[in-house]
All heavy atoms as a GROMACS GRO file, in nm:
protein
  586
    1MET      N    1   0.293  -0.813  -2.464
    1MET     CA    2   0.284  -0.843  -2.323
    1MET      C    3   0.320  -0.717  -2.242
    1MET      O    4   0.418  -0.650  -2.269
    1MET     CB    5   0.378  -0.958  -2.290
    1MET     CG    6   0.382  -0.994  -2.143
    1MET     SD    7   0.499  -1.126  -2.113
    1MET     CE    8   0.393  -1.241  -2.035
    2THR      N    9   0.241  -0.688  -2.140
    2THR     CA   10   0.263  -0.570  -2.056
    2THR      C   11   0.353  -0.609  -1.940
    2THR      O   12   0.334  -0.710  -1.878
    2THR     CB   13   0.129  -0.515  -2.003
    2THR    OG1   14   0.045  -0.486  -2.112
    2THR    CG2   15   0.152  -0.394  -1.921
    3MET      N   16   0.450  -0.522  -1.911
    3MET     CA   17   0.540  -0.546  -1.800
    3MET      C   18   0.467  -0.508  -1.671
    3MET      O   19   0.404  -0.404  -1.663
    3MET     CB   20   0.664  -0.459  -1.817
    3MET     CG   21   0.769  -0.484  -1.712
    3MET     SD   22   0.848  -0.640  -1.746
    3MET     CE   23   1.015  -0.594  -1.728
    4ALA      N   24   0.474  -0.593  -1.570
    4ALA     CA   25   0.412  -0.569  -1.440
    4ALA      C   26   0.484  -0.455  -1.370
    4ALA      O   27   0.604  -0.438  -1.383
    4ALA     CB   28   0.414  -0.693  -1.356
    5THR      N   29   0.407  -0.378  -1.295
    5THR     CA   30   0.463  -0.271  -1.215
    5THR      C   31   0.447  -0.309  -1.068
    5THR      O   32   0.336  -0.327  -1.022
    5THR     CB   33   0.391  -0.137  -1.242
    5THR    OG1   34   0.403  -0.107  -1.380
    5THR    CG2   35   0.451  -0.026  -1.158
    6TYR      N   36   0.557  -0.324  -0.999
    6TYR     CA   37   0.556  -0.362  -0.859
    6TYR      C   38   0.585  -0.242  -0.771
    6TYR      O   39   0.666  -0.155  -0.811
    6TYR     CB   40   0.660  -0.472  -0.831
    6TYR     CG   41   0.632  -0.598  -0.906
    6TYR    CD1   42   0.694  -0.627  -1.027
    6TYR    CD2   43   0.540  -0.691  -0.856
    6TYR    CE1   44   0.668  -0.742  -1.097
    6TYR    CE2   45   0.513  -0.809  -0.926
    6TYR     CZ   46   0.578  -0.832  -1.044
    6TYR     OH   47   0.550  -0.948  -1.113
    7ARG      N   48   0.522  -0.235  -0.659
    7ARG     CA   49   0.546  -0.128  -0.562
    7ARG      C   50   0.560  -0.188  -0.424
    7ARG      O   51   0.492  -0.286  -0.390
    7ARG     CB   52   0.428  -0.029  -0.561
    7ARG     CG   53   0.405   0.043  -0.692
    7ARG     CD   54   0.515   0.148  -0.714
    7ARG     NE   55   0.489   0.225  -0.830
    7ARG     CZ   56   0.553   0.212  -0.944
    7ARG    NH1   57   0.646   0.124  -0.958
    7ARG    NH2   58   0.524   0.288  -1.048
    8SER      N   59   0.641  -0.126  -0.343
    8SER     CA   60   0.655  -0.170  -0.204
    8SER      C   61   0.542  -0.108  -0.122
    8SER      O   62   0.473  -0.015  -0.166
    8SER     CB   63   0.789  -0.124  -0.149
    8SER     OG   64   0.790   0.016  -0.131
    9GLU      N   65   0.524  -0.159   0.000
    9GLU     CA   66   0.421  -0.100   0.086
    9GLU      C   67   0.455   0.046   0.117
    9GLU      O   68   0.368   0.130   0.131
    9GLU     CB   69   0.404  -0.182   0.214
    9GLU     CG   70   0.333  -0.311   0.183
    9GLU     CD   71   0.282  -0.381   0.308
    9GLU    OE1   72   0.329  -0.353   0.418
    9GLU    OE2   73   0.192  -0.465   0.293
   10ARG      N   74   0.584   0.079   0.126
   10ARG     CA   75   0.625   0.217   0.150
   10ARG      C   76   0.580   0.303   0.031
   10ARG      O   77   0.534   0.415   0.048
   10ARG     CB   78   0.774   0.220   0.168
   10ARG     CG   79   0.834   0.329   0.245
   10ARG     CD   80   0.787   0.368   0.386
   10ARG     NE   81   0.684   0.296   0.456
   10ARG     CZ   82   0.579   0.349   0.521
   10ARG    NH1   83   0.561   0.478   0.527
   10ARG    NH2   84   0.492   0.277   0.584
   11ASP      N   85   0.596   0.250  -0.090
   11ASP     CA   86   0.551   0.323  -0.210
   11ASP      C   87   0.400   0.348  -0.204
   11ASP      O   88   0.352   0.455  -0.238
   11ASP     CB   89   0.582   0.244  -0.338
   11ASP     CG   90   0.731   0.232  -0.367
   11ASP    OD1   91   0.809   0.317  -0.320
   11ASP    OD2   92   0.767   0.136  -0.438
   12LEU      N   93   0.326   0.244  -0.162
   12LEU     CA   94   0.179   0.260  -0.152
   12LEU      C   95   0.143   0.365  -0.048
   12LEU      O   96   0.052   0.445  -0.070
   12LEU     CB   97   0.115   0.126  -0.118
   12LEU     CG   98   0.134   0.014  -0.220
   12LEU    CD1   99   0.066  -0.113  -0.170
   12LEU    CD2  100   0.085   0.050  -0.358
   13ALA      N  101   0.213   0.365   0.064
   13ALA     CA  102   0.187   0.466   0.167
   13ALA      C  103   0.215   0.604   0.112
   13ALA      O  104   0.137   0.700   0.137
   13ALA     CB  105   0.272   0.439   0.291
   14ASP      N  106   0.324   0.619   0.036
   14ASP     CA  107   0.354   0.747  -0.024
   14ASP      C  108   0.246   0.792  -0.123
   14ASP      O  109   0.212   0.910  -0.132
   14ASP     CB  110   0.491   0.745  -0.093
   14ASP     CG  111   0.606   0.739   0.006
   14ASP    OD1  112   0.587   0.773   0.125
   14ASP    OD2  113   0.717   0.701  -0.036
   15MET      N  114   0.190   0.695  -0.196
   15MET     CA  115   0.082   0.726  -0.292
   15MET      C  116  -0.039   0.782  -0.215
   15MET      O  117  -0.103   0.878  -0.259
   15MET     CB  118   0.041   0.602  -0.370
   15MET     CG  119   0.146   0.557  -0.472
   15MET     SD  120   0.103   0.401  -0.548
   15MET     CE  121  -0.035   0.453  -0.651
   16ILE      N  122  -0.072   0.720  -0.104
   16ILE     CA  123  -0.187   0.767  -0.023
   16ILE      C  124  -0.157   0.907   0.030
   16ILE      O  125  -0.242   0.996   0.023
   16ILE     CB  126  -0.217   0.672   0.092
   16ILE    CG1  127  -0.270   0.538   0.035
   16ILE    CG2  128  -0.319   0.733   0.189
   16ILE    CD1  129  -0.284   0.428   0.141
   17LYS      N  130  -0.037   0.928   0.080
   17LYS     CA  131   0.000   1.061   0.133
   17LYS      C  132  -0.011   1.166   0.025
   17LYS      O  133  -0.057   1.278   0.050
   17LYS     CB  134   0.138   1.058   0.194
   17LYS     CG  135   0.145   0.979   0.322
   17LYS     CD  136   0.287   0.964   0.375
   17LYS     CE  137   0.292   0.875   0.498
   17LYS     NZ  138   0.429   0.849   0.546
   18ASP      N  139   0.027   1.131  -0.098
   18ASP     CA  140   0.017   1.224  -0.211
   18ASP      C  141  -0.133   1.254  -0.239
   18ASP      O  142  -0.168   1.368  -0.267
   18ASP     CB  143   0.082   1.171  -0.337
   18ASP     CG  144   0.231   1.173  -0.331
   18ASP    OD1  145   0.288   1.242  -0.244
   18ASP    OD2  146   0.294   1.102  -0.416
   19GLN      N  147  -0.218   1.151  -0.231
   19GLN     CA  148  -0.360   1.172  -0.253
   19GLN      C  149  -0.422   1.257  -0.145
   19GLN      O  150  -0.515   1.333  -0.170
   19GLN     CB  151  -0.434   1.036  -0.258
   19GLN     CG  152  -0.403   0.959  -0.383
   19GLN     CD  153  -0.479   0.825  -0.388
   19GLN    OE1  154  -0.565   0.797  -0.308
   19GLN    NE2  155  -0.443   0.742  -0.486
   20LEU      N  156  -0.372   1.244  -0.022
   20LEU     CA  157  -0.426   1.326   0.087
   20LEU      C  158  -0.394   1.472   0.067
   20LEU      O  159  -0.483   1.557   0.080
   20LEU     CB  160  -0.368   1.277   0.220
   20LEU     CG  161  -0.410   1.138   0.267
   20LEU    CD1  162  -0.332   1.097   0.390
   20LEU    CD2  163  -0.559   1.136   0.296
   21GLY      N  164  -0.271   1.504   0.034
   21GLY     CA  165  -0.233   1.641   0.011
   21GLY      C  166  -0.284   1.733   0.122
   21GLY      O  167  -0.285   1.696   0.239
   22ASP      N  168  -0.326   1.850   0.087
   22ASP     CA  169  -0.378   1.947   0.183
   22ASP      C  170  -0.528   1.948   0.185
   22ASP      O  171  -0.587   2.020   0.264
   22ASP     CB  172  -0.326   2.089   0.147
   22ASP     CG  173  -0.176   2.101   0.164
   22ASP    OD1  174  -0.119   2.026   0.246
   22ASP    OD2  175  -0.117   2.182   0.091
   23ARG      N  176  -0.594   1.871   0.098
   23ARG     CA  177  -0.738   1.883   0.083
   23ARG      C  178  -0.821   1.768   0.143
   23ARG      O  179  -0.940   1.780   0.152
   23ARG     CB  180  -0.774   1.896  -0.066
   23ARG     CG  181  -0.714   2.021  -0.128
   23ARG     CD  182  -0.754   2.028  -0.276
   23ARG     NE  183  -0.712   1.908  -0.346
   23ARG     CZ  184  -0.610   1.904  -0.432
   23ARG    NH1  185  -0.538   2.009  -0.454
   23ARG    NH2  186  -0.583   1.790  -0.493
   24LYS      N  187  -0.756   1.660   0.176
   24LYS     CA  188  -0.833   1.545   0.222
   24LYS      C  189  -0.772   1.492   0.352
   24LYS      O  190  -0.653   1.486   0.366
   24LYS     CB  191  -0.825   1.435   0.115
   24LYS     CG  192  -0.922   1.321   0.135
   24LYS     CD  193  -0.905   1.220   0.025
   24LYS     CE  194  -1.032   1.207  -0.054
   24LYS     NZ  195  -1.023   1.104  -0.156
   25THR      N  196  -0.859   1.451   0.447
   25THR     CA  197  -0.810   1.399   0.572
   25THR      C  198  -0.796   1.247   0.562
   25THR      O  199  -0.856   1.182   0.473
   25THR     CB  200  -0.906   1.429   0.687
   25THR    OG1  201  -1.030   1.359   0.665
   25THR    CG2  202  -0.934   1.579   0.699
   26GLN      N  203  -0.719   1.189   0.653
   26GLN     CA  204  -0.706   1.045   0.659
   26GLN      C  205  -0.842   0.982   0.683
   26GLN      O  206  -0.873   0.876   0.626
   26GLN     CB  207  -0.610   1.003   0.769
   26GLN     CG  208  -0.466   1.031   0.735
   26GLN     CD  209  -0.371   0.978   0.841
   26GLN    OE1  210  -0.403   0.889   0.918
   26GLN    NE2  211  -0.249   1.034   0.842
   27LYS      N  212  -0.924   1.046   0.763
   27LYS     CA  213  -1.058   0.992   0.793
   27LYS      C  214  -1.142   0.985   0.665
   27LYS      O  215  -1.211   0.885   0.640
   27LYS     CB  216  -1.128   1.082   0.896
   27LYS     CG  217  -1.258   1.029   0.944
   27LYS     CD  218  -1.319   1.118   1.055
   27LYS     CE  219  -1.452   1.065   1.103
   27LYS     NZ  220  -1.504   1.144   1.212
   28GLU      N  221  -1.136   1.088   0.582
   28GLU     CA  222  -1.211   1.088   0.454
   28GLU      C  223  -1.161   0.977   0.362
   28GLU      O  224  -1.240   0.907   0.298
   28GLU     CB  225  -1.201   1.223   0.386
   28GLU     CG  226  -1.270   1.335   0.458
   28GLU     CD  227  -1.234   1.473   0.402
   28GLU    OE1  228  -1.120   1.492   0.355
   28GLU    OE2  229  -1.320   1.561   0.409
   29TRP      N  230  -1.027   0.964   0.352
   29TRP     CA  231  -0.969   0.864   0.262
   29TRP      C  232  -1.009   0.726   0.312
   29TRP      O  233  -1.050   0.640   0.232
   29TRP     CB  234  -0.818   0.877   0.258
   29TRP     CG  235  -0.756   0.808   0.140
   29TRP    CD1  236  -0.721   0.868   0.023
   29TRP    CD2  237  -0.724   0.668   0.129
   29TRP    NE1  238  -0.668   0.772  -0.063
   29TRP    CE2  239  -0.668   0.649   0.000
   29TRP    CE3  240  -0.738   0.558   0.211
   29TRP    CZ2  241  -0.626   0.526  -0.045
   29TRP    CZ3  242  -0.695   0.433   0.165
   29TRP    CH2  243  -0.642   0.418   0.039
   30ALA      N  244  -1.000   0.702   0.442
   30ALA     CA  245  -1.034   0.571   0.498
   30ALA      C  246  -1.180   0.538   0.474
   30ALA      O  247  -1.212   0.424   0.434
   30ALA     CB  248  -1.004   0.571   0.649
   31LYS      N  249  -1.268   0.633   0.490
   31LYS     CA  250  -1.411   0.608   0.470
   31LYS      C  251  -1.437   0.568   0.326
   31LYS      O  252  -1.509   0.472   0.298
   31LYS     CB  253  -1.492   0.730   0.508
   31LYS     CG  254  -1.641   0.711   0.494
   31LYS     CD  255  -1.717   0.834   0.538
   31LYS     CE  256  -1.868   0.809   0.524
   31LYS     NZ  257  -1.946   0.924   0.568
   32LYS      N  258  -1.376   0.639   0.233
   32LYS     CA  259  -1.395   0.609   0.091
   32LYS      C  260  -1.340   0.470   0.054
   32LYS      O  261  -1.397   0.399  -0.026
   32LYS     CB  262  -1.327   0.715   0.005
   32LYS     CG  263  -1.353   0.701  -0.143
   32LYS     CD  264  -1.298   0.816  -0.222
   32LYS     CE  265  -1.328   0.797  -0.368
   32LYS     NZ  266  -1.276   0.905  -0.450
   33ALA      N  267  -1.231   0.429   0.124
   33ALA     CA  268  -1.171   0.300   0.095
   33ALA      C  269  -1.240   0.186   0.173
   33ALA      O  270  -1.212   0.069   0.147
   33ALA     CB  271  -1.023   0.302   0.133
   34GLY      N  272  -1.326   0.221   0.267
   34GLY     CA  273  -1.398   0.119   0.342
   34GLY      C  274  -1.315   0.058   0.456
   34GLY      O  275  -1.333  -0.058   0.491
   35ILE      N  276  -1.224   0.138   0.510
   35ILE     CA  277  -1.143   0.091   0.623
   35ILE      C  278  -1.154   0.190   0.736
   35ILE      O  279  -1.200   0.302   0.719
   35ILE     CB  280  -0.993   0.072   0.583
   35ILE    CG1  281  -0.933   0.207   0.538
   35ILE    CG2  282  -0.980  -0.033   0.475
   35ILE    CD1  283  -0.785   0.200   0.509
   36SER      N  284  -1.106   0.149   0.852
   36SER     CA  285  -1.111   0.240   0.966
   36SER      C  286  -0.995   0.340   0.959
   36SER      O  287  -0.888   0.310   0.906
   36SER     CB  288  -1.101   0.163   1.099
   36SER     OG  289  -0.970   0.113   1.117
   37PRO      N  290  -1.017   0.458   1.012
   37PRO     CA  291  -0.908   0.558   1.016
   37PRO      C  292  -0.786   0.505   1.097
   37PRO      O  293  -0.672   0.533   1.063
   37PRO     CB  294  -0.970   0.680   1.088
   37PRO     CG  295  -1.115   0.666   1.057
   37PRO     CD  296  -1.143   0.518   1.057
   38ALA      N  297  -0.812   0.422   1.202
   38ALA     CA  298  -0.704   0.367   1.280
   38ALA      C  299  -0.619   0.272   1.196
   38ALA      O  300  -0.494   0.277   1.205
   38ALA     CB  301  -0.759   0.293   1.402
   39TYR      N  302  -0.684   0.190   1.112
   39TYR     CA  303  -0.608   0.100   1.025
   39TYR      C  304  -0.526   0.178   0.924
   39TYR      O  305  -0.407   0.148   0.901
   39TYR     CB  306  -0.705   0.004   0.954
   39TYR     CG  307  -0.640  -0.084   0.850
   39TYR    CD1  308  -0.520  -0.151   0.874
   39TYR    CD2  309  -0.697  -0.097   0.724
   39TYR    CE1  310  -0.459  -0.228   0.779
   39TYR    CE2  311  -0.635  -0.174   0.627
   39TYR     CZ  312  -0.517  -0.240   0.655
   39TYR     OH  313  -0.460  -0.317   0.558
   40LEU      N  314  -0.584   0.282   0.866
   40LEU     CA  315  -0.510   0.364   0.771
   40LEU      C  316  -0.389   0.426   0.840
   40LEU      O  317  -0.279   0.425   0.786
   40LEU     CB  318  -0.598   0.472   0.708
   40LEU     CG  319  -0.526   0.568   0.614
   40LEU    CD1  320  -0.462   0.493   0.496
   40LEU    CD2  321  -0.623   0.675   0.562
   41SER      N  322  -0.408   0.479   0.957
   41SER     CA  323  -0.298   0.540   1.030
   41SER      C  324  -0.188   0.438   1.058
   41SER      O  325  -0.070   0.466   1.040
   41SER     CB  326  -0.348   0.601   1.162
   41SER     OG  327  -0.242   0.656   1.235
   42ASP      N  328  -0.229   0.318   1.103
   42ASP     CA  329  -0.129   0.213   1.129
   42ASP      C  330  -0.053   0.176   1.003
   42ASP      O  331   0.067   0.159   1.007
   42ASP     CB  332  -0.199   0.088   1.186
   42ASP     CG  333  -0.236   0.102   1.331
   42ASP    OD1  334  -0.192   0.196   1.398
   42ASP    OD2  335  -0.312   0.013   1.379
   43PHE      N  336  -0.123   0.169   0.890
   43PHE     CA  337  -0.055   0.138   0.764
   43PHE      C  338   0.044   0.248   0.726
   43PHE      O  339   0.158   0.221   0.692
   43PHE     CB  340  -0.155   0.118   0.649
   43PHE     CG  341  -0.089   0.103   0.517
   43PHE    CD1  342  -0.016  -0.013   0.489
   43PHE    CD2  343  -0.096   0.203   0.423
   43PHE    CE1  344   0.051  -0.026   0.366
   43PHE    CE2  345  -0.029   0.191   0.301
   43PHE     CZ  346   0.042   0.076   0.272
   44LEU      N  347   0.002   0.373   0.736
   44LEU     CA  348   0.090   0.483   0.697
   44LEU      C  349   0.213   0.494   0.788
   44LEU      O  350   0.318   0.542   0.746
   44LEU     CB  351   0.012   0.614   0.699
   44LEU     CG  352  -0.098   0.628   0.591
   44LEU    CD1  353  -0.174   0.757   0.609
   44LEU    CD2  354  -0.040   0.617   0.451
   45GLN      N  355   0.200   0.446   0.912
   45GLN     CA  356   0.312   0.448   1.007
   45GLN      C  357   0.395   0.320   1.000
   45GLN      O  358   0.492   0.305   1.074
   45GLN     CB  359   0.259   0.466   1.151
   45GLN     CG  360   0.190   0.598   1.172
   45GLN     CD  361   0.281   0.717   1.145
   45GLN    OE1  362   0.399   0.717   1.186
   45GLN    NE2  363   0.233   0.814   1.072
   46GLY      N  364   0.356   0.226   0.909
   46GLY     CA  365   0.435   0.104   0.895
   46GLY      C  366   0.408  -0.003   1.000
   46GLY      O  367   0.484  -0.100   1.010
   47ARG      N  368   0.299   0.012   1.075
   47ARG     CA  369   0.267  -0.084   1.180
   47ARG      C  370   0.181  -0.198   1.128
   47ARG      O  371   0.169  -0.300   1.196
   47ARG     CB  372   0.196  -0.013   1.295
   47ARG     CG  373   0.286   0.085   1.372
   47ARG     CD  374   0.217   0.139   1.494
   47ARG     NE  375   0.102   0.222   1.463
   47ARG     CZ  376   0.101   0.354   1.462
   47ARG    NH1  377   0.212   0.423   1.490
   47ARG    NH2  378  -0.008   0.421   1.434
   48ARG      N  379   0.118  -0.181   1.012
   48ARG     CA  380   0.032  -0.286   0.953
   48ARG      C  381   0.059  -0.290   0.804
   48ARG      O  382   0.099  -0.191   0.745
   48ARG     CB  383  -0.116  -0.260   0.980
   48ARG     CG  384  -0.148  -0.272   1.130
   48ARG     CD  385  -0.292  -0.262   1.160
   48ARG     NE  386  -0.367  -0.374   1.100
   48ARG     CZ  387  -0.500  -0.381   1.104
   48ARG    NH1  388  -0.571  -0.285   1.166
   48ARG    NH2  389  -0.563  -0.482   1.052
   49GLY      N  390   0.026  -0.405   0.744
   49GLY     CA  391   0.046  -0.419   0.601
   49GLY      C  392  -0.075  -0.372   0.524
   49GLY      O  393  -0.180  -0.343   0.579
   50ALA      N  394  -0.059  -0.363   0.392
   50ALA     CA  395  -0.166  -0.322   0.302
   50ALA      C  396  -0.260  -0.439   0.282
   50ALA      O  397  -0.222  -0.541   0.227
   50ALA     CB  398  -0.108  -0.277   0.170
   51GLY      N  399  -0.384  -0.424   0.325
   51GLY     CA  400  -0.485  -0.526   0.306
   51GLY      C  401  -0.558  -0.504   0.175
   51GLY      O  402  -0.532  -0.410   0.098
   52PRO      N  403  -0.655  -0.592   0.147
   52PRO     CA  404  -0.730  -0.586   0.019
   52PRO      C  405  -0.797  -0.453  -0.006
   52PRO      O  406  -0.797  -0.407  -0.122
   52PRO     CB  407  -0.833  -0.697   0.034
   52PRO     CG  408  -0.775  -0.791   0.136
   52PRO     CD  409  -0.692  -0.707   0.229
   53ALA      N  410  -0.852  -0.387   0.094
   53ALA     CA  411  -0.923  -0.263   0.073
   53ALA      C  412  -0.827  -0.149   0.031
   53ALA      O  413  -0.857  -0.072  -0.057
   53ALA     CB  414  -1.001  -0.221   0.198
   54ILE      N  415  -0.711  -0.144   0.094
   54ILE     CA  416  -0.611  -0.043   0.057
   54ILE      C  417  -0.562  -0.069  -0.085
   54ILE      O  418  -0.551   0.023  -0.168
   54ILE     CB  419  -0.495  -0.041   0.156
   54ILE    CG1  420  -0.539   0.024   0.289
   54ILE    CG2  421  -0.374   0.036   0.100
   54ILE    CD1  422  -0.435   0.024   0.398
   55LEU      N  423  -0.530  -0.195  -0.114
   55LEU     CA  424  -0.484  -0.227  -0.250
   55LEU      C  425  -0.590  -0.193  -0.354
   55LEU      O  426  -0.555  -0.134  -0.459
   55LEU     CB  427  -0.448  -0.376  -0.256
   55LEU     CG  428  -0.330  -0.420  -0.171
   55LEU    CD1  429  -0.317  -0.571  -0.173
   55LEU    CD2  430  -0.202  -0.356  -0.216
   56LYS      N  431  -0.713  -0.227  -0.327
   56LYS     CA  432  -0.819  -0.197  -0.421
   56LYS      C  433  -0.836  -0.047  -0.444
   56LYS      O  434  -0.853  -0.001  -0.556
   56LYS     CB  435  -0.951  -0.257  -0.373
   56LYS     CG  436  -1.065  -0.239  -0.471
   56LYS     CD  437  -1.192  -0.303  -0.420
   56LYS     CE  438  -1.306  -0.281  -0.518
   56LYS     NZ  439  -1.432  -0.338  -0.471
   57ALA      N  440  -0.832   0.029  -0.336
   57ALA     CA  441  -0.846   0.175  -0.345
   57ALA      C  442  -0.736   0.239  -0.429
   57ALA      O  443  -0.758   0.340  -0.493
   57ALA     CB  444  -0.848   0.238  -0.206
   58LEU      N  445  -0.619   0.176  -0.432
   58LEU     CA  446  -0.508   0.229  -0.509
   58LEU      C  447  -0.495   0.164  -0.648
   58LEU      O  448  -0.410   0.201  -0.726
   58LEU     CB  449  -0.376   0.209  -0.432
   58LEU     CG  450  -0.363   0.289  -0.302
   58LEU    CD1  451  -0.238   0.244  -0.226
   58LEU    CD2  452  -0.359   0.437  -0.333
   59GLY      N  453  -0.580   0.063  -0.674
   59GLY     CA  454  -0.576  -0.003  -0.804
   59GLY      C  455  -0.468  -0.107  -0.818
   59GLY      O  456  -0.420  -0.134  -0.928
   60PHE      N  457  -0.430  -0.168  -0.704
   60PHE     CA  458  -0.328  -0.273  -0.705
   60PHE      C  459  -0.388  -0.405  -0.662
   60PHE      O  460  -0.495  -0.409  -0.605
   60PHE     CB  461  -0.211  -0.237  -0.613
   60PHE     CG  462  -0.119  -0.134  -0.668
   60PHE    CD1  463  -0.149   0.000  -0.659
   60PHE    CD2  464  -0.001  -0.171  -0.732
   60PHE    CE1  465  -0.064   0.097  -0.711
   60PHE    CE2  466   0.083  -0.077  -0.785
   60PHE     CZ  467   0.053   0.060  -0.775
   61GLU      N  468  -0.316  -0.514  -0.688
   61GLU     CA  469  -0.352  -0.644  -0.642
   61GLU      C  470  -0.232  -0.709  -0.578
   61GLU      O  471  -0.119  -0.679  -0.617
   61GLU     CB  472  -0.404  -0.732  -0.756
   61GLU     CG  473  -0.303  -0.757  -0.863
   61GLU     CD  474  -0.359  -0.831  -0.984
   61GLU    OE1  475  -0.477  -0.862  -0.984
   61GLU    OE2  476  -0.284  -0.856  -1.077
   62PRO      N  477  -0.254  -0.796  -0.479
   62PRO     CA  478  -0.138  -0.863  -0.417
   62PRO      C  479  -0.076  -0.962  -0.516
   62PRO      O  480  -0.150  -1.036  -0.582
   62PRO     CB  481  -0.197  -0.933  -0.295
   62PRO     CG  482  -0.340  -0.954  -0.330
   62PRO     CD  483  -0.378  -0.840  -0.421
   63THR      N  484   0.053  -0.962  -0.528
   63THR     CA  485   0.122  -1.052  -0.620
   63THR      C  486   0.249  -1.101  -0.553
   63THR      O  487   0.343  -1.023  -0.536
   63THR     CB  488   0.158  -0.979  -0.750
   63THR    OG1  489   0.041  -0.919  -0.802
   63THR    CG2  490   0.218  -1.072  -0.851
   64PRO      N  491   0.253  -1.228  -0.515
   64PRO     CA  492   0.378  -1.280  -0.457
   64PRO      C  493   0.484  -1.288  -0.566
   64PRO      O  494   0.454  -1.320  -0.681
   64PRO     CB  495   0.343  -1.418  -0.405
   64PRO     CG  496   0.223  -1.456  -0.480
   64PRO     CD  497   0.150  -1.330  -0.519
   65PHE      N  498   0.605  -1.256  -0.532
   65PHE     CA  499   0.713  -1.272  -0.628
   65PHE      C  500   0.836  -1.316  -0.553
   65PHE      O  501   0.846  -1.299  -0.431
   65PHE     CB  502   0.737  -1.144  -0.711
   65PHE     CG  503   0.780  -1.026  -0.631
   65PHE    CD1  504   0.914  -0.994  -0.617
   65PHE    CD2  505   0.686  -0.946  -0.568
   65PHE    CE1  506   0.954  -0.886  -0.542
   65PHE    CE2  507   0.723  -0.836  -0.494
   65PHE     CZ  508   0.857  -0.805  -0.480
   66TYR      N  509   0.933  -1.366  -0.625
   66TYR     CA  510   1.053  -1.424  -0.563
   66TYR      C  511   1.174  -1.365  -0.632
   66TYR      O  512   1.176  -1.338  -0.750
   66TYR     CB  513   1.053  -1.575  -0.578
   66TYR     CG  514   0.926  -1.636  -0.517
   66TYR    CD1  515   0.815  -1.656  -0.596
   66TYR    CD2  516   0.920  -1.660  -0.381
   66TYR    CE1  517   0.697  -1.703  -0.541
   66TYR    CE2  518   0.804  -1.708  -0.326
   66TYR     CZ  519   0.693  -1.731  -0.406
   66TYR     OH  520   0.578  -1.778  -0.351
   67ARG      N  521   1.279  -1.347  -0.549
   67ARG     CA  522   1.406  -1.292  -0.601
   67ARG      C  523   1.515  -1.392  -0.571
   67ARG      O  524   1.519  -1.450  -0.465
   67ARG     CB  525   1.434  -1.160  -0.528
   67ARG     CG  526   1.559  -1.092  -0.574
   67ARG     CD  527   1.581  -0.962  -0.507
   67ARG     NE  528   1.605  -0.987  -0.366
   67ARG     CZ  529   1.616  -0.895  -0.272
   67ARG    NH1  530   1.603  -0.770  -0.305
   67ARG    NH2  531   1.642  -0.925  -0.148
   68LYS      N  532   1.601  -1.412  -0.668
   68LYS     CA  533   1.712  -1.504  -0.650
   68LYS      C  534   1.804  -1.451  -0.543
   68LYS      O  535   1.834  -1.333  -0.539
   68LYS     CB  536   1.786  -1.524  -0.782
   68LYS     CG  537   1.896  -1.626  -0.775
   68LYS     CD  538   1.926  -1.678  -0.913
   68LYS     CE  539   2.040  -1.776  -0.912
   68LYS     NZ  540   2.015  -1.898  -0.841
   69ALA      N  541   1.846  -1.538  -0.455
   69ALA     CA  542   1.940  -1.499  -0.348
   69ALA      C  543   2.069  -1.449  -0.407
   69ALA      O  544   2.114  -1.496  -0.511
   69ALA     CB  545   1.966  -1.618  -0.256
   70THR      N  546   2.130  -1.352  -0.341
   70THR     CA  547   2.255  -1.296  -0.391
   70THR      C  548   2.375  -1.368  -0.330
   70THR      O  549   2.488  -1.331  -0.357
   70THR     CB  550   2.264  -1.146  -0.357
   70THR    OG1  551   2.251  -1.129  -0.215
   70THR    CG2  552   2.154  -1.071  -0.429
   71HIS      N  553   2.352  -1.469  -0.249
   71HIS     CA  554   2.460  -1.546  -0.188
   71HIS      C  555   2.427  -1.696  -0.195
   71HIS      O  556   2.314  -1.734  -0.212
   71HIS     CB  557   2.484  -1.507  -0.043
   71HIS     CG  558   2.358  -1.515   0.040
   71HIS    ND1  559   2.295  -1.632   0.069
   71HIS    CD2  560   2.283  -1.419   0.099
   71HIS    CE1  561   2.189  -1.609   0.143
   71HIS    NE2  562   2.179  -1.480   0.160
   72ASP      N  563   2.529  -1.777  -0.184
   72ASP     CA  564   2.509  -1.924  -0.188
   72ASP      C  565   2.479  -1.970  -0.046
   72ASP      O  566   2.542  -1.923   0.050
   72ASP     CB  567   2.635  -1.994  -0.240
   72ASP     CG  568   2.656  -1.965  -0.389
   72ASP    OD1  569   2.554  -1.951  -0.459
   72ASP    OD2  570   2.772  -1.957  -0.428
   73ARG      N  571   2.386  -2.062  -0.038
   73ARG     CA  572   2.356  -2.125   0.092
   73ARG      C  573   2.409  -2.264   0.090
   73ARG      O  574   2.393  -2.339  -0.004
   73ARG     CB  575   2.207  -2.127   0.117
   73ARG     CG  576   2.151  -1.987   0.137
   73ARG     CD  577   2.015  -1.996   0.191
   73ARG     NE  578   2.003  -1.883   0.282
   73ARG     CZ  579   1.902  -1.865   0.361
   73ARG    NH1  580   1.805  -1.955   0.364
   73ARG    NH2  581   1.895  -1.762   0.438
   74ALA      N  582   2.473  -2.303   0.199
   74ALA     CA  583   2.528  -2.437   0.208
   74ALA      C  584   2.426  -2.537   0.255
   74ALA      O  585   2.331  -2.510   0.315
   74ALA     CB  586   2.649  -2.436   0.304
   0.00000   0.00000   0.00000
């Protein structure tokens, strides 16, 4: 059984920034991913979440998961 690898949206934004480097513009990355440059910019700035096109371009899928609370609720 393969262990799942989870990433936060901040991690995904960092992955895109790494892909951009010095050779690719946000506009080029957005076009290849099939999204608008404005949406990519909003995602990289933390104003919008990662939608299906961003996840697909990075090779991820949305996966809900749950974490046990660290405190008791009455």
